[in-house]
N, C-alpha and C positions, 0 to 999 in steps of 0.2 A: 504494499500499500504506499502510495506516494505521501510524503510529509506535506502537511499544510503549511503554506508560507506564513511566517509570523509577521505581525505588524510591529511597528516601532515601539508601541506601548506608551504608557502614560508616565513612566518613571517610577511608579509605585508598583513593586513586584506583586504584592497581595492583590491589588486592584486588577493588574494585568492578568494574573492567573485566574481570578474570578471571571473576568470578561471573556477569556478564552474558553472557559468551561461553559459559560452561558451561550456562547456562539454555536455550540454543537448540540445544544438541548432543544427539544421540541417544545411547543407552547404548553403542552400538557405537563411535561416534565418541569418546566419553569414554574407553573402554577403549584405543582405538588411541592417543589422546593420552597416556595414562599410559605405554604401552609406549615411545612415541617420547621422552618426557621422561626415562625411565629410561636409554634408550640414549644420549641426549645427555649426560646427567650423567656417564656412564661414559667417553664419548669426548671430552667438552669441545669438540665440533665445531659447536655452535650458530652461533656467529658465522661460522665458515668456510662452513657450508652456506648461510647467508643471503647472504653476500657472493659466493659462487660463482654463486648464482642471479641476483643483481642486477647484477654486473659483466659487461658484454657488449662493452666497448670493444675493438676490434681494433687493437692497437698497431702502428704502422708499423715497417718495418725500419730502425731508426735507424742501423744500421751503415753503410748506403749513403752517409750524409752526414758521417760522422766523418772528420776529418783528423788527422794527427799533432799532439799537443799541444805547445805551447811548453814548454821545459824547466822553467821556473818554475811553470807550471800543472800539469805532471806531478808535480813535487814536492809541491805543495799537495794534489793528489788522493790521493797515497799517504801523507800525514801522518796520524798517529793521535792522539797525545797533544795536549791543548789547547795546551801550550807550543809543540809542533812545528807545529801548524796556524797559530797566531798568528804565529810567525816566518815560515812559508811565505807567509802572507797579506801580511806586510809587504814581503817580497822581491817578490812578485807586484805589489803596489801600486807600488813603486818602478820596476819594469820597465815598467809600463803607462802611467806618467805621460808618457813620451816619445812614446807612440803617438798616432795620430790617433783621433778619436772612432769612426770606422768600424773601424779596426784593433782598437780595444778591444772593440767589439761582436762582431767576428768571432772574436776570441780567446775571449771568454766564451761565445759561442754554441757554439763547438766544445767547451768545457769541459763545459757542461751536456748537449750531445749525447752526449759520451762516457759520462756518467753514465747517460743514458737507454739507450744501446746496451748498456752492462754489465748494466743491469737486466733486459734480455730473457732473459739466461741465468744471471745471478748467483744463487748460493745464499746468501742473507744469513744464514740461521740457523746455518750451519756455518763462519762466518768469525770466529774468536776475536778478532782484532785489528782488525776492521773498525769504522769510525766514520762517523757522518753529518756530523761537524764540517767537513770540507772544503767540503761544499755550503753550510754556514752562512757560511764565509769567502767563498765565491763570491758569495753574496747581498750581502755587505758590499762587494765590489768593484763589483758592479752599482750599489749605492747611491753609492759614492764617485765614480764617473764618470758617474752619472745615465744609465745605459744603458737608457733606456725602450724602445728598439727590440727588446729581448729579451722583450717581453710574450708573444708566441706560445709561445716555448719554456718560459718560466716557467709558463704555464698548462698546457702539456703535462705538466709534472711532476705536476700534480694528476690527470692522467688515467691514472695507472699503477695496477697491481694492488695487492692488500693487502700482499704481501711488501715491495714497494718503499715503500708508504706507511708501514708500521710501522717500517721501518729508518730512513728519512729524516725522518719527521715524527711518528712515534709519541710521542717524548719531547719534541720541540721543534716542535709544530704551529704555534706563533706565528710561527716563522721564515717559513713559506710565506705566512701571513696578511699579514705586514708587507711582504714584498717585492712581493707581488701588489698591495697597496695603493699602492706607490710606482710600479710600472711600469704599472699598470692605468688610470692617468688617461688619459682620452680613448678608453677602450675599454669604456665602460659597456654599450654595446649587445652586444658580444661576450660580456661577462660575464653579461649577462642571458640570452642564448641558451644559454650553457653551463649555467647553473643550471637552465634549463628542459628540458635534454636528458637523457634517461634513459640508463642504461648505465654510468655512472661509479660509483665507490665512493660510498656514502651520505655519507662524511666530507667529500667534495669540495664539496658544495653549501653547508653552513654556513661553510666556509672562504672561499669566494668572497663570500658574504653578509657575513661579518665584515670582509673586506678592504675592501669598499666602504664600510661603516660607518666603518672606521678612517680612510678618506679624510676624512670629516666630522669625526672626532675631532681630526685634525691641522689641519684647516682648517674651523673652525666656520661661517665665512661661506658655505660650500658645503652646509650642512646641508639646505636646502630641496631642492636638486637630488638629494641622496642619499635623502631621504624619498620623493620622487616615484619614484625608481628602486625603492626597497624596496617601496613600495605596489604597483607593477606586478608585482614578483616574487611578493609575497604573494597577489595576486589569482590568479596562475597556480596557486597551491596549491589553488584551488577545483576545478580540473580533475583533480587526482590526489589520492589519499589520502596525506598527508604524515605520516611517523612522528612520534610524540609527542616523542621526544628531539630530533629535528631542529628541530621547531617551538620547543621550549624554548630551544634554542641561538640561534635567530634572535631570539627575544624578549630574551635576555640581551645579544645584540649591540646591539639597538635601545635597550636601557636606557642604554647608554654615552652616547647623544646625547639622552636623555630624549624619545623619540619618541612623546609622548602623542597626537600627531596621528593615529597609526596604531592607537590602542587599539580603536576600534570594529571595524576590519577584522580585527585580531588576535583579538578575542573571537568574531567571526562564524565565523572558521576553526575555532577550538577547539570551538565549539558545533555547527557544521554537521556536523563529522566525529566529534563526541563524543570529542575528544582530551583525555585526562586528563594533566595535567602530571606529568612523571617527575622532571626535574631541579629544576624550580621547585616548591617546596613552598608550599602555601597557596592554590592554585587561582587563580581570577580576581581575588581580592582582592590577592594578591601580585603578579600580572601588572600590575594597575592601579597598584600602588605603584611597581613597577620602572620602568614607562614614564612615570610622572608625576614621580617624584622622582630617578630615576637609580639607580645602583648603585656600590658601592665596588670592584667587580671591573673591572679594565681588560682591554680586548680583547687587548692585547699587553703583557706584563709587563716589557719593556725598550725603551729608546729606539732602539737600533740594534744590529746584529749584533756589532760590536766590543765593545759593553758586555757582551753575553752571553758572548763568547769570553773576556773578561777575568774575568768571574765564574767561568767554568769553570776558568780558570787558577788562580784563588785556591783552588779546591777540589782541584786536582791533587795538592797535598801533604797533603791531609787526607782521604784515603780516598774520592776522587771515583770515582763510577760513572756512566758516561754513560747507562746505562739506568735509573738510579735516583739522580738527582742531589741527594741530601741529604748534606750533609757538616757536620763540626764544625770550626770554626776557632777555636782557642784563642789566637790571636795577641793579646797584650795590649800591644803596642808603643804608646806614647803619642805624641800629636801635639804640635807646637809651638803651643800656644794662648797666649792672653794672660792676664794676671792681672786683678784687679778694676779697674773704672773706675766713674765716678760714675753711669753708667746701667747697670742690670742688674748690680749689683756682685757678687752671690752666685750668678750663673747658672752652670749646668753645661752642658756641650756634649753633644748627643745625635747628633753627626754621624758620618759615616763616617771612617775613618782618614785617608784622603786623597781629594781630589777633583782628580785630575790632569786636565789639559786634553786632551780628546779632540777629534779633528777632527770638526766638526759637519756634518751634512747640512743645508745651507741649504734651507729649505722651498721647494719649487717652487710656483708659483702654480697649483696643481692644476686648479681649475676656473675660473680667472680669466676666461677669454674667455667662458665660458658663464654666469657668475654675475652676477646683477643686484645692485644696491646699494641699500640702504635704511638710514638711520641707526637705530641702536638694535637690534642683533641679540640673539637669545636667548643667555643666558649658559651657557657650557660649564663642566663641573665639572673639578676637578683629578684627578690620578691617585692611585693607591694607594701610600702610602709604605712604605718598609722602613728601619728605623734600627737602629743598633748601640748598645750600652750607653754611657752618658754617661761622659765623661772630663773631668778638669779640666786647665787649661792650666798652663804653667810660666812664661813670660815675656810681657811686654807689648811690642807693636810699634806703630809708626805705619805704616799701610797706605795706599798710594796706589793708587786704583782707577780704571780706565777703564770707563765705562759707555756701551754703544753699543746703539741700538735696531736689532734684526735685521730685515732684509728691507725697510726703509723706503726709498721712492723718493728721499727727501732725507735726508742724514746728520743724525742726532740723536745728539750726543755730549756727555758730561759727564765731568769728572775731579774726584774728591774725595779728601780725606785723612781717614781714620777710625782710631780705635784698634782693635786687634785683638780686644779683649774687648767690643766693641759688639754687643749682641744683635741678631738678625735682625729682630725686630719693630720695633725702633727704626730700624734701617737702612732697612727698607721705607718707613717714614714719611718719612725724610730723602730717599730716592730719589724719592718721589712729588712732593716740593717742588722737588727739584733738576732733575728732568726737566721738570716743569711740568704734571703731571696734576692733576685736580680732587680726587681722593682719595676719591670715593664708590663706588668699586669695590673688590673684594677683590684682594689680591696674595699672591704666594707666591714662595719661593726653590726652585730645583730644582738639586740636586747629585747627579749620577748618576741613580739611580732613587728618590731620597728627596726628599720634598716638605716644606717648612717654611712654616707659616702661623700666623696668630692663631687660637686656639681658637674654634670656631663652635658655635652652638646649632642650626644647621640639620641636620636628621636625615641628609641625604645627604652632609654633609661630615664629621660626627663620625667619628673613627676612621680618616680617610683621610690625615691629615697629622700631622707632628711639630710640637710646639709651638715656634714661632719665638722665643719669649721665653726658651727654655732652650738656645739654641745661639748661639754667637758667630761672627762673620764670619771671625775668625782661625782657627777650627777647620776651616773649609771651604776657605779659601785660605791654605794653609801654605807654598806655594812660588811664587816669582816666575813669571809666565806661566800659572799655574793659573787655571781659569775655572769659573764657575757661571752659572746663568741666574736672572733675576728676571722674573716674569710679572705684568703688571698687567691686570686686567679679563679674567676667564676666558672671556668671550663673544667680545670683539674680539681677545683673545689677543695683547697687545703684549709680545713677548719681548725682553728686554734681556740682552745678554751683559756680565758683569762680569769683568774681567781684573785680576789683581794685577800691577801694573807695577813697584812698588818696595816694599821691606819694610825699615824702619829700627827697630832695637832702641832702646828708651828705658828710663830708670830706672823702678823700680816706683812711686815717688812723683811722677813726672812726668806731668802731665795732657796728653793728646793732644787738641788742639782739632779738632773736626769742622769742615771747611771745603770749600766748593766752589771749586776752583782755576781751572777754565776750562770752556768749553763752546762748542757751536756747533749751530745748527739749531733751529727752533721745535718745540715739542711738538705732535704732531698733535691735532686737535680731538677732544675726548671723544666716544665713541659714534659715530665716523664709519665703523665697519665693519671695523676692523682694517687690516692692510697693504693688502688688496684694495680696501677702501672708500676708504682714504686716497689711493691711486693714482688711483682713479676721480674723487675729489673734486678733486685737483690738475689732472687733465686737463680737467674741466668749467670750472674757474676760469680756465684759459688761453684759453677760447673763449667770449666773451660771447654769441655766437650760439647756443650750445648750449641746447636746450630745458629743461635742468635748471639753467641758470646762475642765474636769478632765485631759484629754489627753494633752491639751495645758499647763495646770498648771504643770504637771509632766515633760513635755518636757522643760519648762522654768526653772524648779528647784525651783519654787515658783511663787510669783506674779510679776507683771510688771506695772510700772507707766510710761506712755509715756511723762509725764511732768517733770519727775525727771531728774535733771542735777546738778552736783556738779562742780562748776568752779574750786575750789581748787584741787579736785581730777584730773581733766582733765589737769590743769596746771602742776601738779606734774608728770603726765605721759609724757608730752611734755619735761619737764626738765630732766626727767630720760633718755630719748633718747639722748638729747644733751650732757649730762654728760658722757654717754657711748661712 
């Protein structure tokens, strides 16, 4: 059948699609459509009718596998307010620490199975005090103890009906995306088959897709493997007509890793099925921009579930509504910041009130066994910042900081003393020299969910970070043992943990001298592929018979000793920057 010639259109993709559809309908069909639309408008049942037709999954009888919950998990399941949920989570965490890994998985498996069993008969709409936050806390427990064996039951949560989905994920869809990204490692084939299977809610498919892309966001060195997976999933879209909104959401996810490699395939899908972008405005031009330059929208808006729970806890006393979590916090409590110093003397702080140390989830080597290694990986972009109004400090302190490279197979450690009113842009330059980096990559500080970096003219970076020159280190590290992160090279993603180990008050007129006190371990070679690449490089150097040995030696320009560190040389580099 010959294709019908398309008109130029009105410029409005939705209107053009509707016009095209009406042009091939008979008068009787048009009349029936008007009647149907009127009925739908009155009943508000459009979405329900669509979902009822598409959702065909026959849920198993979960009640047969449910066992009595441990008391601490029962308490967590029944908690409602964010403060109660957070307290119950902390109790559960402490109880589970003493359990074996298998016992931890069994306990949490039963926890989620209970939720699934309740979902078979539960009437979510009529439960006034019901909340989805216990599941969020359950996800944090899975992360805390790295319970990757729970992949199947986490995936089962996505296979539930619309009532279940709207209650647990309608407000916090990112939660299921993030936990699936963490437990889904090694299960890419299963995720691919699920996304190709019909009968689940339409919302389930982009969540799975986003979760896999999130794996590459957290581990840029696995980007290629994720791109191959995504390409295969997108090719399957050729076999079925994919909704425009779903396709837009897939493109938005791919924009997070700048998947320009998949641009031809994406365009073919849009054109082949005449899909008009609904969420993405600007048509193919905007799609090209998104996949080429990235986006300032992050797939997941928080680092872990505990951060989300603490955020909700902040809003508990300021008209927090779990179904519409906008709140006004008028807390004007000031931080203990430093006064002026010879660097950045008049700077103001743009930081959060406090950046308490949260337990971090050490990044698993997600695809390490499957990832190849090549020096010089594509550079990943930072996340979207959120900052609070600037505040000025009160006193000046000498801060002793421990700096440790996270995830490194060989310990890389430095200790410095800096003034509390040292601005982050200067501290970043000092850290580059203290650790031993070459300094030709971007760097940023990460405090909670806020990112601080040098202002950039790059279009995809503008508006994504707070100005590091307008915030001091003392504003972020106000209490001993508090921590922040410093990331160097967004592609290789070298993440350093900075811990405040000592805080000494000094007189306003006293100058605090920046000094590198001690250190150990050589800085990894620049552009070696991040933690995964560094581990691979060290393994190759241990074995001269390895086929990559000569290539690595040539690339390094000689040998490399991971234990080598000259405190004198590092101190001179730091002094050289300060003198300039």
